[in-house]
N, CA and C atoms as a LAMMPS dump frame, in Angstrom:
ITEM: TIMESTEP
0
ITEM: NUMBER OF ATOMS
246
ITEM: BOX BOUNDS ff ff ff
-5.0000000000000000e+02 5.0000000000000000e+02
-5.0000000000000000e+02 5.0000000000000000e+02
-5.0000000000000000e+02 5.0000000000000000e+02
ITEM: ATOMS id mol type element x y z
1 1 1 N 227.697 287.907 292.778
2 1 2 C 228.108 287.542 294.118
3 1 3 C 226.865 287.224 294.952
4 2 1 N 226.831 286.057 295.539
5 2 2 C 225.717 285.657 296.4
6 2 3 C 225.704 286.532 297.639
7 3 1 N 224.531 287.071 297.977
8 3 2 C 224.445 287.826 299.22
9 3 3 C 223.296 287.361 300.115
10 4 1 N 222.639 286.246 299.732
11 4 2 C 221.511 285.751 300.512
12 4 3 C 221.354 284.248 300.289
13 5 1 N 221.175 283.51 301.374
14 5 2 C 220.986 282.057 301.28
15 5 3 C 219.717 281.681 302.034
16 6 1 N 218.935 280.807 301.416
17 6 2 C 217.759 280.228 302.067
18 6 3 C 218.04 278.744 302.234
19 7 1 N 217.901 278.235 303.456
20 7 2 C 218.188 276.829 303.746
21 7 3 C 216.912 276.092 304.138
22 8 1 N 216.908 274.792 303.867
23 8 2 C 215.83 273.875 304.245
24 8 3 C 214.563 274.079 303.418
25 9 1 N 214.737 274.36 302.13
26 9 2 C 213.582 274.511 301.247
27 9 3 C 212.899 273.168 301.015
28 10 1 N 211.569 273.159 300.963
29 10 2 C 210.88 271.929 300.576
30 10 3 C 210.978 271.743 299.057
31 11 1 N 210.696 270.551 298.584
32 11 2 C 210.704 270.308 297.134
33 11 3 C 209.505 270.942 296.453
34 12 1 N 208.377 271.022 297.181
35 12 2 C 207.141 271.571 296.616
36 12 3 C 206.508 272.556 297.584
37 13 1 N 205.768 273.504 297.027
38 13 2 C 205.026 274.464 297.821
39 13 3 C 203.676 274.703 297.181
40 14 1 N 202.856 275.509 297.809
41 14 2 C 201.545 275.856 297.271
42 14 3 C 201.558 277.286 296.771
43 15 1 N 200.983 277.486 295.571
44 15 2 C 200.808 278.844 295.077
45 15 3 C 199.721 279.507 295.905
46 16 1 N 199.99 280.702 296.373
47 16 2 C 199.094 281.38 297.3
48 16 3 C 197.71 281.639 296.702
49 17 1 N 197.645 282.053 295.454
50 17 2 C 196.372 282.469 294.867
51 17 3 C 195.539 281.31 294.334
52 18 1 N 196.203 280.191 293.985
53 18 2 C 195.469 279.086 293.361
54 18 3 C 195.483 277.808 294.185
55 19 1 N 196.302 277.755 295.227
56 19 2 C 196.479 276.546 296.044
57 19 3 C 196.967 275.349 295.233
58 20 1 N 197.578 275.607 294.089
59 20 2 C 198.171 274.544 293.276
60 20 3 C 199.545 274.199 293.836
61 21 1 N 199.882 272.912 293.788
62 21 2 C 201.222 272.478 294.177
63 21 3 C 202.185 272.843 293.057
64 22 1 N 203.326 273.403 293.439
65 22 2 C 204.333 273.791 292.454
66 22 3 C 205.717 273.426 292.969
67 23 1 N 206.614 273.109 292.061
68 23 2 C 207.987 272.782 292.439
69 23 3 C 208.705 274.048 292.901
70 24 1 N 209.458 273.932 293.991
71 24 2 C 210.297 275.037 294.439
72 24 3 C 211.599 274.933 293.652
73 25 1 N 211.814 275.887 292.743
74 25 2 C 212.994 275.868 291.878
75 25 3 C 213.529 277.292 291.721
76 26 1 N 214.54 277.447 290.907
77 26 2 C 215.17 278.765 290.734
78 26 3 C 214.172 279.814 290.268
79 27 1 N 213.3 279.45 289.332
80 27 2 C 212.329 280.418 288.813
81 27 3 C 211.322 280.824 289.893
82 28 1 N 210.808 279.859 290.641
83 28 2 C 209.81 280.206 291.658
84 28 3 C 210.433 281.059 292.766
85 29 1 N 211.668 280.747 293.162
86 29 2 C 212.351 281.569 294.175
87 29 3 C 212.63 282.962 293.616
88 30 1 N 213.104 283.028 292.365
89 30 2 C 213.38 284.32 291.727
90 30 3 C 212.122 285.178 291.69
91 31 1 N 211.019 284.605 291.238
92 31 2 C 209.77 285.36 291.143
93 31 3 C 209.301 285.838 292.513
94 32 1 N 209.423 284.994 293.517
95 32 2 C 209.004 285.359 294.87
96 32 3 C 209.906 286.444 295.448
97 33 1 N 211.213 286.271 295.355
98 33 2 C 212.154 287.239 295.929
99 33 3 C 212.097 288.575 295.201
100 34 1 N 211.754 288.543 293.91
101 34 2 C 211.66 289.776 293.126
102 34 3 C 210.541 290.683 293.638
103 35 1 N 209.608 290.124 294.396
104 35 2 C 208.555 290.93 295.022
105 35 3 C 209.13 291.839 296.113
106 36 1 N 210.294 291.467 296.648
107 36 2 C 210.901 292.198 297.766
108 36 3 C 212.061 293.089 297.354
109 37 1 N 212.631 292.842 296.191
110 37 2 C 213.777 293.615 295.736
111 37 3 C 214.277 293.085 294.404
112 38 1 N 215.177 293.81 293.786
113 38 2 C 215.733 293.433 292.49
114 38 3 C 216.648 292.229 292.657
115 39 1 N 216.32 291.137 291.962
116 39 2 C 217.102 289.907 292.022
117 39 3 C 217.863 289.75 290.712
118 40 1 N 219.175 289.562 290.816
119 40 2 C 219.983 289.346 289.622
120 40 3 C 219.983 287.893 289.181
121 41 1 N 220.005 286.952 290.143
122 41 2 C 220.051 285.536 289.792
123 41 3 C 219.737 284.691 291.025
124 42 1 N 219.323 283.455 290.778
125 42 2 C 219.046 282.492 291.839
126 42 3 C 219.512 281.125 291.375
127 43 1 N 220.149 280.39 292.263
128 43 2 C 220.494 278.994 292.014
129 43 3 C 219.93 278.184 293.17
130 44 1 N 219.173 277.124 292.85
131 44 2 C 218.683 276.202 293.868
132 44 3 C 219.491 274.928 293.73
133 45 1 N 220.088 274.504 294.825
134 45 2 C 220.888 273.281 294.856
135 45 3 C 220.511 272.517 296.106
136 46 1 N 220.019 271.301 295.894
137 46 2 C 219.492 270.474 296.98
138 46 3 C 218.381 271.247 297.681
139 47 1 N 218.491 271.503 298.952
140 47 2 C 217.411 272.225 299.644
141 47 3 C 217.831 273.639 300.027
142 48 1 N 218.757 274.21 299.247
143 48 2 C 219.239 275.574 299.49
144 48 3 C 219.029 276.438 298.256
145 49 1 N 218.76 277.724 298.485
146 49 2 C 218.699 278.698 297.392
147 49 3 C 219.76 279.757 297.638
148 50 1 N 220.518 280.055 296.6
149 50 2 C 221.555 281.077 296.645
150 50 3 C 221.06 282.232 295.777
151 51 1 N 220.882 283.396 296.406
152 51 2 C 220.225 284.52 295.751
153 51 3 C 221.191 285.691 295.628
154 52 1 N 221.184 286.339 294.471
155 52 2 C 221.948 287.552 294.218
156 52 3 C 220.969 288.715 294.167
157 53 1 N 220.815 289.435 295.278
158 53 2 C 220.015 290.657 295.27
159 53 3 C 220.874 291.793 294.733
160 54 1 N 220.217 292.779 294.154
161 54 2 C 220.908 293.964 293.637
162 54 3 C 221.681 294.666 294.755
163 55 1 N 221.1 294.689 295.97
164 55 2 C 221.786 295.364 297.071
165 55 3 C 221.715 294.52 298.34
166 56 1 N 222.677 294.728 299.22
167 56 2 C 222.684 294.044 300.507
168 56 3 C 221.526 294.496 301.383
169 57 1 N 221.077 295.741 301.221
170 57 2 C 219.935 296.22 302.005
171 57 3 C 218.68 295.421 301.68
172 58 1 N 218.49 295.071 300.425
173 58 2 C 217.339 294.246 300.042
174 58 3 C 217.458 292.857 300.666
175 59 1 N 218.65 292.298 300.655
176 59 2 C 218.877 290.984 301.266
177 59 3 C 218.574 291.03 302.761
178 60 1 N 219.015 292.081 303.437
179 60 2 C 218.759 292.223 304.872
180 60 3 C 217.266 292.365 305.155
181 61 1 N 216.584 293.1 304.304
182 61 2 C 215.143 293.29 304.481
183 61 3 C 214.402 291.951 304.346
184 62 1 N 214.709 291.192 303.311
185 62 2 C 214.043 289.901 303.116
186 62 3 C 214.376 288.954 304.268
187 63 1 N 215.616 288.974 304.724
188 63 2 C 216.017 288.151 305.865
189 63 3 C 215.129 288.459 307.073
190 64 1 N 214.89 289.732 307.339
191 64 2 C 214.07 290.108 308.496
192 64 3 C 212.624 289.646 308.344
193 65 1 N 212.162 289.451 307.112
194 65 2 C 210.781 289.035 306.873
195 65 3 C 210.58 287.52 306.898
196 66 1 N 211.551 286.753 306.368
197 66 2 C 211.279 285.321 306.158
198 66 3 C 212.158 284.371 306.962
199 67 1 N 213.142 284.847 307.699
200 67 2 C 213.978 283.941 308.483
201 67 3 C 213.115 283.211 309.51
202 68 1 N 213.287 281.904 309.589
203 68 2 C 212.531 281.026 310.496
204 68 3 C 211.044 280.932 310.151
205 69 1 N 210.705 281.166 308.906
206 69 2 C 209.326 281.069 308.438
207 69 3 C 209.02 279.62 308.039
208 70 1 N 207.779 279.211 308.232
209 70 2 C 207.382 277.877 307.812
210 70 3 C 206.952 277.926 306.361
211 71 1 N 207.508 277.005 305.572
212 71 2 C 207.168 276.868 304.159
213 71 3 C 206.8 275.406 303.949
214 72 1 N 205.528 275.127 303.819
215 72 2 C 205.076 273.739 303.814
216 72 3 C 205.313 273.163 305.197
217 73 1 N 205.983 272.032 305.259
218 73 2 C 206.302 271.415 306.548
219 73 3 C 207.687 271.812 307.042
220 74 1 N 208.415 272.594 306.247
221 74 2 C 209.783 272.976 306.584
222 74 3 C 209.842 274.358 307.221
223 75 1 N 210.745 274.509 308.18
224 75 2 C 211.088 275.825 308.711
225 75 3 C 212.346 276.262 307.975
226 76 1 N 212.217 277.336 307.169
227 76 2 C 213.379 277.799 306.423
228 76 3 C 214.188 278.768 307.278
229 77 1 N 215.48 278.788 307.047
230 77 2 C 216.342 279.78 307.68
231 77 3 C 217.062 280.533 306.571
232 78 1 N 217.393 281.774 306.863
233 78 2 C 218.077 282.593 305.866
234 78 3 C 219.328 283.192 306.478
235 79 1 N 220.232 283.556 305.587
236 79 2 C 221.489 284.178 306.027
237 79 3 C 221.872 285.228 305
238 80 1 N 222.275 286.376 305.494
239 80 2 C 222.774 287.456 304.633
240 80 3 C 224.285 287.381 304.619
241 81 1 N 224.858 287.367 303.437
242 81 2 C 226.318 287.38 303.274
243 81 3 C 226.712 288.764 302.788
244 82 1 N 227.372 289.512 303.617
245 82 2 C 227.723 290.88 303.217
246 82 3 C 229.198 291.132 303.413
């Protein structure tokens, strides 16, 4: 069950440690979100990511950290579905 959505994702981003350009895809979102909580699955479709966190509390926590954050030239928005 999806409990977190990220909207307005760019197609590419920069890796923080290497400054390499990388595609924003399900794996990159999964790896990034897994830093904040247990992620069961991620689907990226168009410029949206649908994330299944293990718990709604983890989804709420990530929402408080990254909602309205700039990612590349895009301002991403997030929504918790509970």
